[in-house]
N, CA, C and O atoms as CSV, one atom per row, in Angstrom:
chain,resi,resn,atom,element,x,y,z
A,1,MET,N,N,28.137,48.349,-105.800
A,1,MET,CA,C,27.809,47.547,-106.845
A,1,MET,C,C,28.993,47.486,-107.974
A,1,MET,O,O,29.396,46.471,-108.542
A,2,TYR,N,N,29.428,48.773,-108.145
A,2,TYR,CA,C,30.523,48.874,-109.165
A,2,TYR,C,C,31.724,47.947,-108.794
A,2,TYR,O,O,32.294,47.279,-109.657
A,3,ASN,N,N,32.080,47.932,-107.505
A,3,ASN,CA,C,33.266,47.069,-107.043
A,3,ASN,C,C,32.893,45.676,-107.297
A,3,ASN,O,O,33.771,44.921,-107.712
A,4,HIS,N,N,31.641,45.211,-107.092
A,4,HIS,CA,C,31.319,43.793,-107.242
A,4,HIS,C,C,31.366,43.420,-108.741
A,4,HIS,O,O,31.917,42.378,-109.097
A,5,PHE,N,N,30.808,44.241,-109.591
A,5,PHE,CA,C,30.795,43.897,-111.033
A,5,PHE,C,C,32.180,43.965,-111.656
A,5,PHE,O,O,32.516,43.167,-112.530
A,6,SER,N,N,33.012,44.958,-111.186
A,6,SER,CA,C,34.307,45.056,-111.725
A,6,SER,C,C,35.198,43.865,-111.456
A,6,SER,O,O,36.010,43.427,-112.271
A,7,LYS,N,N,34.978,43.372,-110.232
A,7,LYS,CA,C,35.742,42.122,-109.876
A,7,LYS,C,C,35.241,40.908,-110.583
A,7,LYS,O,O,36.018,40.045,-110.990
A,8,LEU,N,N,33.876,40.833,-110.739
A,8,LEU,CA,C,33.332,39.757,-111.431
A,8,LEU,C,C,33.805,39.679,-112.897
A,8,LEU,O,O,34.122,38.594,-113.385
A,9,PHE,N,N,33.852,40.810,-113.587
A,9,PHE,CA,C,34.370,40.851,-114.962
A,9,PHE,C,C,35.759,40.540,-115.059
A,9,PHE,O,O,36.172,39.920,-116.039
A,10,ALA,N,N,36.577,40.933,-114.075
A,10,ALA,CA,C,38.082,40.700,-114.013
A,10,ALA,C,C,38.298,39.159,-113.865
A,10,ALA,O,O,39.292,38.611,-114.341
A,11,LEU,N,N,37.354,38.504,-113.204
A,11,LEU,CA,C,37.557,37.124,-113.033
A,11,LEU,C,C,37.482,36.267,-114.294
A,11,LEU,O,O,37.981,35.143,-114.365
A,12,HIS,N,N,36.821,36.876,-115.291
A,12,HIS,CA,C,36.759,36.078,-116.550
A,12,HIS,C,C,38.129,35.980,-117.199
A,12,HIS,O,O,38.299,35.098,-118.041
A,13,TYR,N,N,39.117,36.801,-116.886
A,13,TYR,CA,C,40.379,36.759,-117.426
A,13,TYR,C,C,41.435,36.077,-116.529
A,13,TYR,O,O,42.621,36.079,-116.856
A,14,ILE,N,N,41.023,35.533,-115.472
A,14,ILE,CA,C,42.023,34.801,-114.565
A,14,ILE,C,C,41.777,33.316,-114.711
A,14,ILE,O,O,40.645,32.833,-114.700
A,15,LYS,N,N,42.936,32.586,-114.852
A,15,LYS,CA,C,42.790,31.211,-115.124
A,15,LYS,C,C,42.284,30.445,-113.885
A,15,LYS,O,O,41.440,29.567,-114.066
A,16,ASP,N,N,42.728,30.706,-112.649
A,16,ASP,CA,C,42.299,29.983,-111.553
A,16,ASP,C,C,41.312,30.727,-110.729
A,16,ASP,O,O,41.616,31.293,-109.678
A,17,VAL,N,N,40.029,30.704,-111.282
A,17,VAL,CA,C,38.874,31.461,-110.709
A,17,VAL,C,C,38.623,31.073,-109.185
A,17,VAL,O,O,38.268,31.904,-108.350
A,18,LYS,N,N,38.831,29.795,-108.921
A,18,LYS,CA,C,38.426,29.340,-107.607
A,18,LYS,C,C,39.447,29.975,-106.548
A,18,LYS,O,O,39.059,30.443,-105.478
A,19,ALA,N,N,40.680,29.951,-106.915
A,19,ALA,CA,C,41.674,30.607,-105.906
A,19,ALA,C,C,41.449,32.125,-105.914
A,19,ALA,O,O,41.510,32.739,-104.849
A,20,ALA,N,N,41.195,32.747,-107.050
A,20,ALA,CA,C,41.084,34.191,-107.072
A,20,ALA,C,C,39.803,34.705,-106.224
A,20,ALA,O,O,39.801,35.710,-105.513
A,21,SER,N,N,38.771,33.870,-106.423
A,21,SER,CA,C,37.528,34.161,-105.719
A,21,SER,C,C,37.711,33.975,-104.175
A,21,SER,O,O,37.076,34.677,-103.388
A,22,ALA,N,N,38.579,33.028,-103.763
A,22,ALA,CA,C,38.803,32.836,-102.370
A,22,ALA,C,C,39.571,34.062,-101.795
A,22,ALA,O,O,39.323,34.527,-100.683
A,23,VAL,N,N,40.519,34.550,-102.633
A,23,VAL,CA,C,41.348,35.668,-102.123
A,23,VAL,C,C,40.388,36.889,-101.920
A,23,VAL,O,O,40.574,37.665,-100.983
A,24,MET,N,N,39.416,37.041,-102.760
A,24,MET,CA,C,38.449,38.158,-102.624
A,24,MET,C,C,37.393,37.933,-101.534
A,24,MET,O,O,36.587,38.817,-101.245
A,25,GLY,N,N,37.409,36.751,-100.943
A,25,GLY,CA,C,36.433,36.352,-99.928
A,25,GLY,C,C,35.019,35.990,-100.495
A,25,GLY,O,O,33.999,36.071,-99.811
A,26,TRP,N,N,35.040,35.607,-101.722
A,26,TRP,CA,C,33.779,35.186,-102.313
A,26,TRP,C,C,33.654,33.691,-102.308
A,26,TRP,O,O,34.676,33.005,-102.340
A,27,MET,N,N,32.425,33.128,-102.269
A,27,MET,CA,C,32.234,31.721,-102.354
A,27,MET,C,C,32.273,31.284,-103.825
A,27,MET,O,O,31.543,31.857,-104.634
A,28,HIS,N,N,33.091,30.298,-104.203
A,28,HIS,CA,C,33.190,29.991,-105.563
A,28,HIS,C,C,31.871,29.576,-106.242
A,28,HIS,O,O,31.727,29.800,-107.444
A,29,ALA,N,N,30.934,29.000,-105.544
A,29,ALA,CA,C,29.636,28.708,-106.193
A,29,ALA,C,C,28.901,29.996,-106.669
A,29,ALA,O,O,28.298,30.038,-107.741
A,30,ASP,N,N,28.983,30.990,-105.851
A,30,ASP,CA,C,28.395,32.319,-106.109
A,30,ASP,C,C,29.044,32.990,-107.262
A,30,ASP,O,O,28.406,33.628,-108.099
A,31,VAL,N,N,30.354,32.825,-107.282
A,31,VAL,CA,C,31.179,33.407,-108.451
A,31,VAL,C,C,30.823,32.715,-109.708
A,31,VAL,O,O,30.686,33.356,-110.751
A,32,SER,N,N,30.661,31.369,-109.651
A,32,SER,CA,C,30.323,30.601,-110.893
A,32,SER,C,C,29.020,31.052,-111.539
A,32,SER,O,O,28.883,31.160,-112.758
A,33,ASN,N,N,28.049,31.312,-110.619
A,33,ASN,CA,C,26.736,31.735,-111.159
A,33,ASN,C,C,26.878,33.176,-111.769
A,33,ASN,O,O,26.289,33.477,-112.807
A,34,GLY,N,N,27.639,34.009,-111.122
A,34,GLY,CA,C,27.835,35.331,-111.574
A,34,GLY,C,C,28.480,35.329,-112.979
A,34,GLY,O,O,28.062,36.022,-113.906
A,35,LEU,N,N,29.510,34.509,-113.051
A,35,LEU,CA,C,30.297,34.368,-114.292
A,35,LEU,C,C,29.354,33.858,-115.460
A,35,LEU,O,O,29.470,34.243,-116.624
A,36,ARG,N,N,28.442,32.982,-115.034
A,36,ARG,CA,C,27.547,32.442,-116.048
A,36,ARG,C,C,26.529,33.453,-116.600
A,36,ARG,O,O,26.172,33.401,-117.776
A,37,TYR,N,N,26.069,34.372,-115.740
A,37,TYR,CA,C,25.075,35.288,-116.050
A,37,TYR,C,C,25.630,36.671,-116.618
A,37,TYR,O,O,24.941,37.379,-117.352
A,38,TYR,N,N,26.852,36.986,-116.249
A,38,TYR,CA,C,27.447,38.301,-116.643
A,38,TYR,C,C,28.798,37.966,-117.292
A,38,TYR,O,O,29.749,37.589,-116.607
A,39,SER,N,N,28.865,38.105,-118.597
A,39,SER,CA,C,30.144,37.921,-119.322
A,39,SER,C,C,30.785,39.252,-119.672
A,39,SER,O,O,30.124,40.274,-119.492
A,40,PRO,N,N,31.987,39.324,-120.144
A,40,PRO,CA,C,32.635,40.577,-120.555
A,40,PRO,C,C,31.815,41.391,-121.503
A,40,PRO,O,O,31.917,42.616,-121.572
A,41,LYS,N,N,31.006,40.683,-122.226
A,41,LYS,CA,C,30.153,41.540,-123.287
A,41,LYS,C,C,29.103,42.358,-122.549
A,41,LYS,O,O,28.459,43.204,-123.167
A,42,ASN,N,N,28.893,42.126,-121.171
A,42,ASN,CA,C,28.002,42.854,-120.390
A,42,ASN,C,C,28.714,44.022,-119.633
A,42,ASN,O,O,28.133,44.651,-118.748
A,43,ALA,N,N,29.868,44.258,-119.980
A,43,ALA,CA,C,30.656,45.235,-119.222
A,43,ALA,C,C,30.120,46.652,-119.328
A,43,ALA,O,O,30.609,47.558,-118.653
A,44,GLU,N,N,29.173,46.836,-120.127
A,44,GLU,CA,C,28.438,48.202,-120.136
A,44,GLU,C,C,27.764,48.472,-118.780
A,44,GLU,O,O,27.443,49.616,-118.458
A,45,ILE,N,N,27.553,47.400,-117.984
A,45,ILE,CA,C,26.998,47.510,-116.706
A,45,ILE,C,C,27.828,48.525,-115.794
A,45,ILE,O,O,27.286,49.249,-114.959
A,46,LEU,N,N,29.187,48.500,-116.040
A,46,LEU,CA,C,30.043,49.383,-115.252
A,46,LEU,C,C,29.760,50.847,-115.565
A,46,LEU,O,O,29.717,51.695,-114.674
A,47,HIS,N,N,29.558,51.139,-116.931
A,47,HIS,CA,C,29.177,52.432,-117.349
A,47,HIS,C,C,27.858,52.849,-116.884
A,47,HIS,O,O,27.706,54.035,-116.592
A,48,ILE,N,N,26.817,51.974,-116.767
A,48,ILE,CA,C,25.550,52.286,-116.290
A,48,ILE,C,C,25.629,52.555,-114.817
A,48,ILE,O,O,24.951,53.477,-114.365
A,49,LEU,N,N,26.387,51.844,-114.028
A,49,LEU,CA,C,26.501,52.089,-112.648
A,49,LEU,C,C,27.142,53.522,-112.389
A,49,LEU,O,O,26.676,54.282,-111.540
A,50,CYS,N,N,28.236,53.839,-113.173
A,50,CYS,CA,C,28.821,55.160,-113.030
A,50,CYS,C,C,27.855,56.291,-113.372
A,50,CYS,O,O,27.841,57.355,-112.753
A,51,GLU,N,N,27.070,56.008,-114.367
A,51,GLU,CA,C,26.130,57.064,-114.860
A,51,GLU,C,C,25.067,57.274,-113.729
A,51,GLU,O,O,24.806,58.415,-113.350
A,52,TYR,N,N,24.481,56.225,-113.215
A,52,TYR,CA,C,23.504,56.368,-112.167
A,52,TYR,C,C,24.042,56.951,-110.857
A,52,TYR,O,O,23.335,57.610,-110.096
A,53,ASP,N,N,25.273,56.685,-110.647
A,53,ASP,CA,C,25.987,57.227,-109.397
A,53,ASP,C,C,26.024,58.737,-109.559
A,53,ASP,O,O,25.794,59.496,-108.617
A,54,ALA,N,N,26.310,59.129,-110.742
A,54,ALA,CA,C,26.467,60.512,-110.992
A,54,ALA,C,C,25.018,61.253,-110.879
A,54,ALA,O,O,24.843,62.317,-110.284
A,55,LYS,N,N,24.054,60.539,-111.524
A,55,LYS,CA,C,22.710,61.082,-111.454
A,55,LYS,C,C,22.249,61.196,-110.022
A,55,LYS,O,O,21.672,62.219,-109.652
A,56,ALA,N,N,22.471,60.220,-109.223
A,56,ALA,CA,C,22.109,60.343,-107.802
A,56,ALA,C,C,22.854,61.393,-106.968
A,56,ALA,O,O,22.451,61.744,-105.858
A,57,LYS,N,N,23.934,61.869,-107.539
A,57,LYS,CA,C,24.697,63.004,-106.914
A,57,LYS,C,C,24.288,64.285,-107.424
A,57,LYS,O,O,24.731,65.321,-106.928
A,58,GLY,N,N,23.371,64.284,-108.500
A,58,GLY,CA,C,22.814,65.512,-109.038
A,58,GLY,C,C,23.446,65.874,-110.383
A,58,GLY,O,O,23.022,66.874,-110.963
A,59,LEU,N,N,24.374,65.182,-110.897
A,59,LEU,CA,C,24.922,65.514,-112.167
A,59,LEU,C,C,24.036,64.947,-113.320
A,59,LEU,O,O,23.344,63.951,-113.109
A,60,TYR,N,N,24.046,65.506,-114.415
A,60,TYR,CA,C,23.182,65.196,-115.600
A,60,TYR,C,C,21.660,65.168,-115.240
A,60,TYR,O,O,20.854,64.426,-115.800
A,61,ALA,N,N,21.357,66.040,-114.264
A,61,ALA,CA,C,19.968,66.167,-113.864
A,61,ALA,C,C,19.140,66.857,-114.887
A,61,ALA,O,O,19.310,68.041,-115.180
A,62,THR,N,N,18.146,66.009,-115.480
A,62,THR,CA,C,17.241,66.628,-116.467
A,62,THR,C,C,15.762,66.633,-116.006
A,62,THR,O,O,14.878,67.242,-116.607
A,63,ASN,N,N,15.568,65.877,-114.847
A,63,ASN,CA,C,14.242,65.956,-114.298
A,63,ASN,C,C,14.348,65.835,-112.707
A,63,ASN,O,O,15.444,65.947,-112.158
A,64,ASN,N,N,13.325,65.632,-112.077
A,64,ASN,CA,C,13.266,65.553,-110.620
A,64,ASN,C,C,13.090,64.171,-110.187
A,64,ASN,O,O,12.182,63.884,-109.407
A,65,SER,N,N,13.942,63.252,-110.664
A,65,SER,CA,C,13.862,61.829,-110.262
A,65,SER,C,C,14.294,61.663,-108.809
A,65,SER,O,O,15.305,62.230,-108.394
A,66,SER,N,N,13.558,60.911,-108.057
A,66,SER,CA,C,13.918,60.552,-106.757
A,66,SER,C,C,15.000,59.461,-106.657
A,66,SER,O,O,15.176,58.783,-107.669
A,67,ASN,N,N,15.648,59.237,-105.711
A,67,ASN,CA,C,16.620,58.142,-105.604
A,67,ASN,C,C,16.022,56.811,-105.776
A,67,ASN,O,O,16.674,55.912,-106.307
A,68,SER,N,N,14.825,56.631,-105.361
A,68,SER,CA,C,14.104,55.313,-105.558
A,68,SER,C,C,13.845,55.151,-107.041
A,68,SER,O,O,14.030,54.050,-107.559
A,69,ASP,N,N,13.421,56.199,-107.763
A,69,ASP,CA,C,13.191,56.085,-109.123
A,69,ASP,C,C,14.483,55.749,-109.927
A,69,ASP,O,O,14.449,54.954,-110.866
A,70,LEU,N,N,15.580,56.357,-109.545
A,70,LEU,CA,C,16.858,56.099,-110.127
A,70,LEU,C,C,17.248,54.623,-109.874
A,70,LEU,O,O,17.776,53.949,-110.758
A,71,MET,N,N,16.987,54.168,-108.711
A,71,MET,CA,C,17.341,52.770,-108.389
A,71,MET,C,C,16.572,51.814,-109.269
A,71,MET,O,O,17.140,50.852,-109.787
A,72,LYS,N,N,15.252,52.073,-109.450
A,72,LYS,CA,C,14.451,51.266,-110.284
A,72,LYS,C,C,14.970,51.175,-111.662
A,72,LYS,O,O,15.109,50.102,-112.250
A,73,GLU,N,N,15.266,52.381,-112.182
A,73,GLU,CA,C,15.787,52.522,-113.571
A,73,GLU,C,C,17.167,51.683,-113.631
A,73,GLU,O,O,17.372,50.893,-114.553
A,74,LEU,N,N,18.013,51.882,-112.690
A,74,LEU,CA,C,19.320,51.169,-112.605
A,74,LEU,C,C,19.152,49.609,-112.655
A,74,LEU,O,O,19.758,48.906,-113.464
A,75,VAL,N,N,18.340,49.170,-111.789
A,75,VAL,CA,C,18.168,47.704,-111.731
A,75,VAL,C,C,17.539,47.180,-113.022
A,75,VAL,O,O,17.941,46.128,-113.517
A,76,TYR,N,N,16.601,47.867,-113.550
A,76,TYR,CA,C,16.018,47.489,-115.001
A,76,TYR,C,C,17.103,47.375,-115.969
A,76,TYR,O,O,17.262,46.367,-116.657
A,77,LYS,N,N,17.907,48.483,-116.027
A,77,LYS,CA,C,19.007,48.456,-117.149
A,77,LYS,C,C,20.077,47.311,-116.843
A,77,LYS,O,O,20.573,46.656,-117.760
A,78,VAL,N,N,20.394,47.112,-115.542
A,78,VAL,CA,C,21.430,46.018,-115.377
A,78,VAL,C,C,20.783,44.640,-115.610
A,78,VAL,O,O,21.490,43.717,-116.014
A,79,MET,N,N,19.495,44.464,-115.377
A,79,MET,CA,C,18.873,43.170,-115.537
A,79,MET,C,C,18.542,42.965,-117.072
A,79,MET,O,O,18.342,41.820,-117.478
A,80,HIS,N,N,18.483,43.956,-117.864
A,80,HIS,CA,C,18.054,43.716,-119.245
A,80,HIS,C,C,19.245,44.100,-120.184
A,80,HIS,O,O,19.131,43.985,-121.404
């Protein structure tokens, strides 16, 4: 997921998004939707993804959350 969002945020700064998305193997229509919903001001998503990756690996463990609980929290934070 981190790879996907980092590329999506990078596309905001590229002039020819259609050509760049083709190089990445992405469909331009899918990229357009992603660019519309996630702007650079949402870049904290990258931080959230790194945080939850670390939690899933046992770092920052403060409780006994299962991986499914962590995934639910992650999706909620990314969507809101």
